[in-house]
The first five atom37 places (N, CA, C, CB, O) and aatype in JSON, in Angstrom:
{
  "aatype": [12, 16, 18, 9, 19, 2, 3, 0, 4, 9, 0, 4, 11, 18, 16, 3, 4, 19, 6, 19, 4, 14, 19, 3, 4, 13, 18, 6, 7, 6, 2, 12, 10, 19, 9, 8, 14, 3, 6, 4, 9, 3, 4, 7, 19, 4, 6, 14, 6, 4, 14, 0, 3, 0, 9, 11, 14, 3, 16, 6, 14, 7, 0, 6, 6, 17, 19, 6, 13, 2, 1, 11, 18, 15, 6, 12, 17, 14, 19, 9, 19, 16, 1, 11, 3, 14, 10, 14, 6, 0, 6, 6, 1, 3, 7, 6, 16, 7, 11, 10, 6, 11, 18, 13, 15, 6, 0, 14, 7, 6, 7, 7],
  "atom_mask": [
    [1, 1, 1, 1, 1],
    [1, 1, 1, 1, 1],
    [1, 1, 1, 1, 1],
    [1, 1, 1, 1, 1],
    [1, 1, 1, 1, 1],
    [1, 1, 1, 1, 1],
    [1, 1, 1, 1, 1],
    [1, 1, 1, 1, 1],
    [1, 1, 1, 1, 1],
    [1, 1, 1, 1, 1],
    [1, 1, 1, 1, 1],
    [1, 1, 1, 1, 1],
    [1, 1, 1, 1, 1],
    [1, 1, 1, 1, 1],
    [1, 1, 1, 1, 1],
    [1, 1, 1, 1, 1],
    [1, 1, 1, 1, 1],
    [1, 1, 1, 1, 1],
    [1, 1, 1, 1, 1],
    [1, 1, 1, 1, 1],
    [1, 1, 1, 1, 1],
    [1, 1, 1, 1, 1],
    [1, 1, 1, 1, 1],
    [1, 1, 1, 1, 1],
    [1, 1, 1, 1, 1],
    [1, 1, 1, 1, 1],
    [1, 1, 1, 1, 1],
    [1, 1, 1, 1, 1],
    [1, 1, 1, 0, 1],
    [1, 1, 1, 1, 1],
    [1, 1, 1, 1, 1],
    [1, 1, 1, 1, 1],
    [1, 1, 1, 1, 1],
    [1, 1, 1, 1, 1],
    [1, 1, 1, 1, 1],
    [1, 1, 1, 1, 1],
    [1, 1, 1, 1, 1],
    [1, 1, 1, 1, 1],
    [1, 1, 1, 1, 1],
    [1, 1, 1, 1, 1],
    [1, 1, 1, 1, 1],
    [1, 1, 1, 1, 1],
    [1, 1, 1, 1, 1],
    [1, 1, 1, 0, 1],
    [1, 1, 1, 1, 1],
    [1, 1, 1, 1, 1],
    [1, 1, 1, 1, 1],
    [1, 1, 1, 1, 1],
    [1, 1, 1, 1, 1],
    [1, 1, 1, 1, 1],
    [1, 1, 1, 1, 1],
    [1, 1, 1, 1, 1],
    [1, 1, 1, 1, 1],
    [1, 1, 1, 1, 1],
    [1, 1, 1, 1, 1],
    [1, 1, 1, 1, 1],
    [1, 1, 1, 1, 1],
    [1, 1, 1, 1, 1],
    [1, 1, 1, 1, 1],
    [1, 1, 1, 1, 1],
    [1, 1, 1, 1, 1],
    [1, 1, 1, 0, 1],
    [1, 1, 1, 1, 1],
    [1, 1, 1, 1, 1],
    [1, 1, 1, 1, 1],
    [1, 1, 1, 1, 1],
    [1, 1, 1, 1, 1],
    [1, 1, 1, 1, 1],
    [1, 1, 1, 1, 1],
    [1, 1, 1, 1, 1],
    [1, 1, 1, 1, 1],
    [1, 1, 1, 1, 1],
    [1, 1, 1, 1, 1],
    [1, 1, 1, 1, 1],
    [1, 1, 1, 1, 1],
    [1, 1, 1, 1, 1],
    [1, 1, 1, 1, 1],
    [1, 1, 1, 1, 1],
    [1, 1, 1, 1, 1],
    [1, 1, 1, 1, 1],
    [1, 1, 1, 1, 1],
    [1, 1, 1, 1, 1],
    [1, 1, 1, 1, 1],
    [1, 1, 1, 1, 1],
    [1, 1, 1, 1, 1],
    [1, 1, 1, 1, 1],
    [1, 1, 1, 1, 1],
    [1, 1, 1, 1, 1],
    [1, 1, 1, 1, 1],
    [1, 1, 1, 1, 1],
    [1, 1, 1, 1, 1],
    [1, 1, 1, 1, 1],
    [1, 1, 1, 1, 1],
    [1, 1, 1, 1, 1],
    [1, 1, 1, 0, 1],
    [1, 1, 1, 1, 1],
    [1, 1, 1, 1, 1],
    [1, 1, 1, 0, 1],
    [1, 1, 1, 1, 1],
    [1, 1, 1, 1, 1],
    [1, 1, 1, 1, 1],
    [1, 1, 1, 1, 1],
    [1, 1, 1, 1, 1],
    [1, 1, 1, 1, 1],
    [1, 1, 1, 1, 1],
    [1, 1, 1, 1, 1],
    [1, 1, 1, 1, 1],
    [1, 1, 1, 1, 1],
    [1, 1, 1, 0, 1],
    [1, 1, 1, 1, 1],
    [1, 1, 1, 0, 1],
    [1, 1, 1, 0, 1]
  ],
  "atom_positions": [
    [[-17.93, 78.37, 26.7], [-18.04, 77.0, 26.18], [-17.06, 76.32, 26.67], [-18.03, 76.85, 24.8], [-16.38, 77.06, 27.38]],
    [[-16.68, 75.27, 26.63], [-15.61, 74.36, 26.76], [-15.53, 72.99, 26.15], [-15.47, 74.21, 27.97], [-16.3, 72.7, 25.24]],
    [[-14.86, 72.32, 26.49], [-14.55, 70.79, 25.82], [-14.91, 69.99, 26.8], [-12.98, 70.38, 25.38], [-14.83, 70.44, 27.94]],
    [[-15.47, 68.45, 26.58], [-15.65, 67.57, 27.33], [-14.37, 66.39, 27.03], [-17.12, 67.18, 27.12], [-13.45, 66.59, 26.24]],
    [[-14.55, 65.25, 27.78], [-14.0, 64.51, 27.54], [-15.03, 63.27, 27.59], [-12.94, 64.63, 28.21], [-15.09, 62.81, 28.73]],
    [[-15.83, 62.63, 26.69], [-16.74, 61.33, 26.73], [-16.37, 60.35, 27.09], [-17.2, 60.93, 25.76], [-15.15, 60.34, 27.29]],
    [[-17.06, 59.15, 27.34], [-16.97, 57.61, 27.21], [-15.91, 57.24, 26.33], [-18.25, 56.97, 26.68], [-15.13, 56.4, 26.78]],
    [[-15.68, 57.69, 25.14], [-15.08, 57.16, 24.17], [-13.65, 57.06, 24.24], [-15.43, 57.74, 23.18], [-12.84, 56.5, 23.51]],
    [[-13.49, 57.94, 25.6], [-11.8, 57.86, 26.11], [-11.57, 56.66, 26.98], [-11.29, 59.23, 27.09], [-10.5, 56.06, 27.06]],
    [[-13.04, 56.29, 27.84], [-12.45, 55.26, 28.51], [-12.19, 53.44, 28.07], [-13.24, 55.4, 29.59], [-12.94, 52.59, 27.6]],
    [[-10.98, 53.43, 28.41], [-10.47, 52.13, 27.73], [-9.6, 52.23, 26.8], [-11.4, 51.4, 27.15], [-8.65, 51.46, 26.63]],
    [[-9.92, 53.42, 25.97], [-8.42, 53.81, 25.38], [-7.26, 54.53, 25.83], [-8.55, 54.42, 24.44], [-6.07, 54.22, 25.71]],
    [[-7.8, 55.6, 26.37], [-6.99, 56.68, 26.54], [-5.77, 57.13, 25.68], [-6.61, 56.52, 27.65], [-4.67, 56.81, 26.13]],
    [[-5.8, 57.6, 24.92], [-4.61, 58.51, 24.02], [-5.06, 59.63, 24.42], [-4.49, 58.46, 22.28], [-6.11, 60.24, 24.62]],
    [[-3.42, 59.78, 24.5], [-2.67, 61.16, 25.15], [-2.32, 62.19, 23.91], [-1.04, 60.7, 26.02], [-1.68, 63.2, 24.19]],
    [[-2.67, 62.0, 22.73], [-2.4, 62.91, 21.81], [-2.79, 64.31, 22.58], [-3.2, 62.58, 20.45], [-1.82, 64.86, 23.1]],
    [[-3.68, 64.78, 22.69], [-4.33, 66.1, 23.26], [-3.32, 66.78, 23.98], [-5.57, 65.89, 24.24], [-2.79, 67.86, 23.7]],
    [[-3.09, 65.87, 25.12], [-2.48, 66.93, 26.27], [-1.07, 67.25, 26.03], [-2.52, 66.33, 27.82], [-0.42, 67.41, 27.06]],
    [[-0.52, 67.38, 25.06], [0.41, 67.7, 24.1], [0.58, 69.12, 23.43], [0.18, 66.85, 23.17], [1.48, 69.95, 23.37]],
    [[-1.14, 68.97, 22.81], [-1.31, 70.33, 21.88], [-1.89, 71.29, 23.24], [-2.68, 70.13, 20.26], [-1.6, 72.48, 23.13]],
    [[-2.57, 70.96, 24.36], [-3.56, 71.74, 25.26], [-2.39, 73.1, 25.55], [-4.18, 70.67, 26.93], [-1.32, 72.79, 26.06]],
    [[-2.59, 74.22, 25.3], [-1.9, 75.64, 25.77], [-2.55, 75.5, 27.36], [-2.51, 77.33, 24.69], [-2.12, 76.51, 27.92]],
    [[-3.02, 75.06, 27.94], [-3.11, 75.65, 29.31], [-2.89, 74.34, 30.34], [-4.68, 76.45, 29.53], [-2.77, 74.71, 31.51]],
    [[-2.81, 73.11, 30.18], [-2.6, 72.3, 31.0], [-4.08, 71.82, 31.21], [-1.81, 72.83, 32.1], [-4.06, 71.22, 32.29]],
    [[-5.25, 71.8, 30.74], [-6.19, 71.35, 31.93], [-7.13, 69.78, 31.44], [-7.43, 72.88, 32.26], [-8.35, 69.64, 31.35]],
    [[-6.0, 68.72, 31.17], [-6.48, 67.89, 31.03], [-5.6, 66.52, 32.25], [-6.52, 67.89, 29.49], [-4.48, 66.01, 32.22]],
    [[-6.52, 66.37, 32.99], [-6.22, 65.27, 33.85], [-6.37, 63.7, 34.12], [-6.57, 65.61, 34.57], [-7.55, 63.35, 34.04]],
    [[-5.64, 62.87, 34.36], [-5.11, 61.23, 34.19], [-6.43, 61.01, 34.91], [-3.39, 60.51, 35.04], [-6.85, 61.93, 35.61]],
    [[-7.2, 59.78, 34.81], [-7.79, 58.82, 35.49], [-6.82, 57.4, 34.74], [0.0, 0.0, 0.0], [-6.34, 57.45, 33.6]],
    [[-6.7, 56.23, 35.63], [-6.4, 55.27, 35.47], [-6.76, 54.91, 34.59], [-6.5, 54.73, 36.12], [-5.69, 54.48, 34.15]],
    [[-7.92, 54.56, 33.38], [-8.57, 54.62, 32.07], [-9.05, 55.45, 31.16], [-9.28, 54.18, 32.12], [-9.63, 54.98, 30.17]],
    [[-8.88, 57.14, 31.35], [-9.42, 57.58, 30.69], [-8.88, 59.31, 31.34], [-10.85, 56.91, 30.66], [-8.32, 59.38, 32.43]],
    [[-9.17, 60.69, 30.42], [-8.51, 61.14, 30.47], [-9.98, 62.37, 30.47], [-7.3, 60.79, 29.65], [-10.92, 62.23, 29.69]],
    [[-9.88, 63.38, 31.38], [-10.86, 64.31, 31.77], [-9.89, 65.73, 31.29], [-11.36, 64.13, 33.59], [-8.68, 65.92, 31.17]],
    [[-11.21, 66.63, 31.08], [-10.4, 68.2, 30.89], [-11.44, 68.78, 31.67], [-10.16, 69.02, 29.14], [-12.65, 68.55, 31.62]],
    [[-10.8, 69.59, 32.4], [-11.52, 70.73, 33.48], [-12.05, 72.47, 33.25], [-10.4, 70.88, 34.59], [-11.48, 73.55, 33.4]],
    [[-13.07, 72.17, 32.94], [-14.15, 72.66, 32.57], [-13.64, 74.39, 32.59], [-15.42, 72.1, 33.58], [-13.69, 75.17, 31.64]],
    [[-13.23, 74.65, 33.79], [-12.78, 76.36, 34.05], [-12.08, 76.35, 33.48], [-12.34, 77.09, 35.22], [-12.2, 77.16, 32.56]],
    [[-10.35, 75.19, 33.45], [-9.5, 75.84, 32.76], [-9.18, 75.89, 31.48], [-8.73, 75.68, 33.16], [-8.08, 76.29, 31.1]],
    [[-10.17, 75.48, 30.65], [-10.37, 74.91, 28.77], [-10.85, 76.67, 28.08], [-12.39, 73.18, 28.45], [-11.98, 77.15, 27.95]],
    [[-10.08, 77.02, 27.9], [-9.62, 78.29, 26.92], [-10.51, 77.81, 25.5], [-7.54, 78.38, 26.59], [-10.27, 78.44, 24.47]],
    [[-11.19, 77.07, 25.47], [-12.09, 76.6, 24.4], [-11.22, 77.12, 22.88], [-13.81, 77.38, 24.66], [-11.84, 77.84, 22.1]],
    [[-10.13, 76.79, 22.65], [-9.0, 77.23, 21.88], [-9.16, 75.6, 20.77], [-7.26, 77.55, 23.09], [-8.38, 75.48, 19.82]],
    [[-9.95, 74.76, 20.99], [-10.29, 73.32, 20.2], [-8.88, 72.97, 19.11], [0.0, 0.0, 0.0], [-8.68, 72.77, 17.91]],
    [[-8.12, 73.06, 20.38], [-6.78, 72.02, 19.07], [-6.59, 70.47, 19.61], [-4.62, 72.83, 19.13], [-5.88, 69.61, 19.09]],
    [[-7.27, 70.36, 20.6], [-7.39, 69.23, 21.32], [-8.42, 68.47, 20.34], [-7.87, 69.49, 22.9], [-7.95, 67.35, 20.17]],
    [[-9.38, 68.57, 19.78], [-10.64, 67.89, 19.33], [-10.07, 67.08, 18.15], [-11.91, 68.94, 18.89], [-10.45, 65.92, 18.0]],
    [[-9.21, 67.62, 17.33], [-9.01, 66.7, 16.42], [-7.72, 65.65, 16.47], [-9.0, 67.43, 15.31], [-7.44, 64.79, 15.64]],
    [[-7.06, 65.96, 17.61], [-5.64, 65.57, 17.86], [-6.41, 63.75, 18.3], [-4.59, 66.81, 19.45], [-5.85, 62.71, 17.94]],
    [[-7.79, 63.79, 19.14], [-8.21, 62.6, 19.58], [-8.37, 60.95, 19.0], [-9.18, 63.0, 19.85], [-9.51, 60.49, 19.12]],
    [[-7.43, 60.14, 18.45], [-7.78, 59.15, 17.54], [-9.37, 58.52, 17.79], [-6.64, 58.03, 17.68], [-10.0, 58.12, 16.81]],
    [[-9.97, 58.46, 19.17], [-11.19, 57.87, 19.54], [-11.81, 58.88, 19.62], [-11.31, 57.06, 20.66], [-11.93, 59.12, 20.82]],
    [[-12.39, 59.81, 18.93], [-13.25, 61.24, 18.37], [-13.68, 61.32, 19.93], [-14.83, 61.08, 16.89], [-14.89, 61.54, 19.98]],
    [[-13.23, 61.23, 20.92], [-13.66, 61.32, 22.52], [-13.7, 63.44, 23.06], [-11.93, 60.13, 23.66], [-14.23, 64.01, 24.02]],
    [[-13.13, 63.8, 22.26], [-13.89, 65.18, 22.64], [-14.4, 65.7, 22.02], [-13.44, 66.06, 23.01], [-14.31, 65.51, 20.81]],
    [[-15.3, 66.74, 22.63], [-16.23, 67.36, 22.27], [-16.71, 68.86, 22.41], [-16.87, 66.72, 22.62], [-17.19, 69.1, 23.52]],
    [[-16.7, 69.48, 21.9], [-17.56, 71.04, 22.94], [-18.37, 70.44, 23.26], [-18.27, 72.58, 22.33], [-18.72, 69.31, 22.96]],
    [[-19.12, 71.87, 24.58], [-19.67, 71.23, 25.42], [-21.33, 71.72, 25.22], [-18.92, 71.49, 26.77], [-22.2, 71.76, 26.09]],
    [[-21.46, 72.08, 23.75], [-22.55, 72.86, 23.05], [-23.15, 71.38, 22.19], [-21.85, 74.39, 21.9], [-24.16, 71.5, 21.5]],
    [[-22.54, 70.17, 22.29], [-22.97, 69.01, 21.14], [-24.01, 68.31, 22.32], [-21.38, 67.72, 20.39], [-23.74, 68.15, 23.51]],
    [[-25.06, 68.02, 21.75], [-26.16, 67.16, 22.72], [-25.59, 65.59, 23.06], [-27.8, 66.97, 21.79], [-25.31, 64.57, 22.42]],
    [[-25.58, 66.01, 24.33], [-25.67, 65.01, 25.56], [-24.57, 65.22, 26.28], [0.0, 0.0, 0.0], [-24.16, 64.4, 27.1]],
    [[-23.78, 66.77, 25.94], [-22.27, 66.89, 26.67], [-22.77, 67.37, 27.97], [-21.04, 68.06, 25.92], [-22.12, 66.96, 28.94]],
    [[-23.73, 68.12, 28.23], [-24.08, 68.62, 29.25], [-23.51, 68.09, 30.95], [-25.4, 68.52, 28.98], [-22.79, 68.65, 31.77]],
    [[-24.16, 66.88, 30.97], [-23.3, 65.94, 31.52], [-22.03, 65.39, 31.89], [-23.47, 65.49, 31.22], [-21.65, 64.97, 32.98]],
    [[-21.5, 65.46, 30.86], [-20.47, 65.15, 30.54], [-19.1, 66.25, 30.99], [-20.75, 64.91, 29.22], [-17.88, 66.09, 31.06]],
    [[-20.28, 67.69, 31.29], [-19.19, 68.87, 31.77], [-19.1, 68.78, 33.21], [-19.63, 70.48, 31.39], [-18.04, 69.18, 33.69]],
    [[-20.1, 68.28, 34.09], [-19.76, 67.86, 35.49], [-19.2, 66.84, 35.69], [-20.67, 67.76, 36.24], [-18.66, 66.68, 36.79]],
    [[-19.14, 65.78, 34.67], [-18.09, 64.8, 35.19], [-16.49, 64.53, 35.12], [-18.47, 63.88, 34.78], [-15.68, 63.82, 35.73]],
    [[-16.48, 65.57, 33.94], [-15.07, 66.28, 33.64], [-14.64, 67.1, 34.75], [-15.11, 67.23, 32.39], [-13.45, 67.14, 35.07]],
    [[-15.71, 67.87, 35.46], [-15.26, 68.42, 36.42], [-15.04, 67.58, 38.0], [-16.1, 69.49, 36.41], [-14.2, 67.79, 38.88]],
    [[-15.98, 66.7, 37.94], [-15.63, 66.25, 39.13], [-14.21, 65.1, 39.55], [-16.9, 65.72, 39.45], [-13.72, 64.69, 40.6]],
    [[-13.93, 64.89, 38.08], [-12.74, 63.99, 38.09], [-11.41, 64.87, 37.87], [-12.9, 62.85, 36.91], [-10.3, 64.42, 38.15]],
    [[-11.6, 66.02, 37.4], [-10.33, 66.78, 37.34], [-9.87, 67.52, 38.75], [-10.51, 67.87, 36.19], [-8.73, 67.86, 39.09]],
    [[-10.97, 67.64, 39.37], [-10.48, 67.36, 40.9], [-9.81, 66.92, 41.49], [-10.86, 67.02, 41.47], [-9.06, 67.42, 42.32]],
    [[-10.02, 65.21, 40.99], [-9.84, 64.55, 42.24], [-8.13, 63.89, 41.45], [-11.43, 63.21, 42.78], [-7.19, 63.74, 42.23]],
    [[-7.93, 63.55, 39.96], [-7.02, 63.12, 39.47], [-5.66, 63.74, 39.43], [-7.42, 62.9, 38.55], [-5.47, 64.65, 40.23]],
    [[-4.78, 63.43, 38.7], [-3.51, 64.46, 38.63], [-3.49, 64.92, 37.04], [-1.86, 63.61, 39.11], [-3.82, 64.29, 36.04]],
    [[-2.97, 66.3, 37.2], [-2.76, 67.02, 35.59], [-1.7, 66.19, 34.36], [-1.92, 68.72, 35.88], [-0.53, 66.1, 34.74]],
    [[-1.93, 65.72, 33.26], [-1.09, 65.09, 32.66], [-0.57, 66.24, 31.32], [-1.78, 63.64, 32.31], [-1.48, 66.7, 30.62]],
    [[0.52, 66.55, 31.09], [1.26, 67.01, 29.7], [2.23, 66.62, 28.63], [1.75, 67.81, 29.92], [2.67, 67.1, 27.59]],
    [[2.4, 65.24, 29.53], [3.2, 64.82, 28.71], [2.66, 63.02, 27.77], [4.56, 64.85, 29.72], [2.37, 61.97, 28.34]],
    [[2.71, 63.27, 26.39], [2.06, 62.09, 25.65], [2.57, 60.3, 26.36], [2.67, 62.33, 23.83], [3.68, 60.14, 26.86]],
    [[1.89, 59.56, 26.29], [1.77, 58.68, 27.0], [1.57, 57.6, 25.73], [0.72, 58.94, 28.13], [0.95, 57.85, 24.69]],
    [[2.23, 56.36, 26.08], [1.42, 55.25, 25.32], [0.01, 55.49, 25.33], [1.61, 53.88, 25.89], [-0.28, 56.43, 26.07]],
    [[-1.19, 54.81, 24.62], [-2.54, 54.46, 25.2], [-2.42, 53.04, 25.59], [-3.77, 54.68, 24.17], [-1.37, 52.41, 25.45]],
    [[-3.53, 52.53, 26.1], [-3.49, 51.72, 26.93], [-3.85, 50.46, 25.71], [-4.45, 52.09, 28.25], [-4.43, 50.55, 24.63]],
    [[-3.14, 49.1, 26.53], [-2.77, 48.24, 25.81], [-4.19, 47.49, 24.99], [-1.89, 47.39, 26.72], [-3.95, 46.7, 24.07]],
    [[-5.53, 47.76, 25.34], [-6.62, 47.36, 24.36], [-7.15, 48.04, 23.93], [-7.45, 46.73, 24.59], [-8.33, 47.84, 23.66]],
    [[-6.13, 49.93, 23.5], [-7.36, 50.65, 22.84], [-7.55, 50.46, 21.67], [-7.39, 51.92, 22.89], [-8.62, 50.93, 21.28]],
    [[-6.93, 49.95, 20.89], [-7.65, 49.43, 19.4], [-9.04, 49.03, 19.19], [-7.02, 48.21, 18.92], [-10.06, 49.4, 18.6]],
    [[-8.4, 47.65, 20.33], [-9.56, 46.85, 20.56], [-11.23, 47.43, 21.0], [-9.04, 46.02, 21.62], [-12.28, 47.16, 20.43]],
    [[-11.0, 48.22, 22.12], [-11.86, 48.83, 22.61], [-12.37, 50.09, 21.88], [-11.45, 49.02, 23.73], [-13.51, 50.51, 22.11]],
    [[-11.67, 50.6, 21.13], [-12.2, 51.74, 20.23], [-13.25, 51.66, 19.56], [-11.45, 52.07, 19.36], [-13.27, 50.75, 18.74]],
    [[-14.53, 52.59, 19.64], [-15.44, 52.55, 18.73], [-16.79, 51.87, 19.96], [0.0, 0.0, 0.0], [-18.0, 52.09, 19.9]],
    [[-16.19, 51.17, 20.79], [-17.18, 50.6, 21.89], [-18.64, 51.39, 22.29], [-16.33, 50.54, 23.24], [-18.77, 52.58, 22.56]],
    [[-19.62, 50.37, 22.25], [-20.63, 51.22, 23.06], [-20.7, 50.99, 24.56], [-22.0, 50.98, 22.55], [-20.21, 49.91, 24.87]],
    [[-21.09, 51.58, 25.41], [-21.4, 51.13, 26.51], [-20.39, 51.36, 28.07], [0.0, 0.0, 0.0], [-20.61, 50.98, 29.22]],
    [[-19.0, 52.33, 27.35], [-17.93, 51.62, 28.22], [-18.0, 52.05, 29.94], [-16.35, 52.09, 27.54], [-17.54, 51.46, 30.91]],
    [[-18.94, 53.57, 29.85], [-18.49, 53.86, 31.46], [-19.26, 52.9, 31.92], [-18.79, 55.38, 32.26], [-18.73, 52.54, 32.97]],
    [[-20.69, 51.95, 31.64], [-20.94, 51.18, 32.38], [-19.71, 49.83, 32.42], [-22.32, 50.92, 32.03], [-19.0, 49.4, 33.32]],
    [[-19.83, 49.59, 31.43], [-18.71, 48.3, 31.46], [-16.5, 48.72, 32.2], [-18.72, 47.79, 29.15], [-15.76, 47.89, 32.73]],
    [[-16.28, 49.72, 32.0], [-15.05, 49.67, 32.42], [-14.1, 50.9, 32.9], [-14.56, 49.09, 31.48], [-12.89, 51.11, 32.79]],
    [[-15.45, 51.8, 33.64], [-14.67, 53.23, 34.15], [-14.29, 52.83, 35.22], [-15.44, 54.63, 34.36], [-14.89, 52.08, 36.0]],
    [[-13.03, 53.41, 35.36], [-12.44, 54.11, 37.05], [-12.02, 54.89, 37.59], [-11.78, 53.86, 37.63], [-11.15, 55.61, 37.09]],
    [[-12.47, 55.07, 38.78], [-12.31, 56.39, 39.45], [-11.07, 56.6, 39.94], [-13.19, 56.58, 40.51], [-10.98, 57.63, 40.61]],
    [[-9.89, 55.82, 39.8], [-9.03, 55.47, 40.29], [-8.2, 56.36, 39.39], [-8.92, 54.1, 40.45], [-8.33, 56.27, 38.16]],
    [[-7.18, 57.38, 40.06], [-6.49, 58.03, 39.04], [-5.65, 57.54, 38.42], [-6.02, 58.92, 39.3], [-5.5, 56.33, 38.27]],
    [[-4.96, 58.44, 37.97], [-3.67, 58.04, 37.07], [-2.57, 58.35, 37.34], [0.0, 0.0, 0.0], [-2.5, 58.82, 38.48]],
    [[-1.59, 58.29, 36.78], [0.52, 58.86, 37.23], [-0.01, 60.03, 36.75], [2.47, 58.1, 36.14], [0.03, 60.68, 37.79]],
    [[-0.32, 60.51, 36.22], [-0.31, 62.35, 35.46], [1.17, 62.04, 35.1], [0.0, 0.0, 0.0], [1.83, 61.01, 34.94]],
    [[1.46, 63.64, 35.04], [3.17, 63.67, 34.51], [2.86, 64.19, 32.72], [0.0, 0.0, 0.0], [3.81, 64.34, 31.95]]
  ]
}
């Protein structure tokens, strides 16, 4: 099993999760994070840290497509291990639906 980040992270990008990850398996895009499924050790410490409830186990319904999404972008984006401020529109966008189609950017973040 692994954990995934879903579209609830898009346009929020809270990074509370990266500080608790013992294996540094989070990767940063311009407006979201992803987890590398082959690096995740299934410890689960990141899940309760996410204010947007965007981190889920891959056993949840609908998570299968997100495993491959997370894999793809974790291989393109830089690793992130340090907490940063969320995006300016995070509170406004938190809980919004359809964020993948509306806001997702394939551009990498800065990492760090």
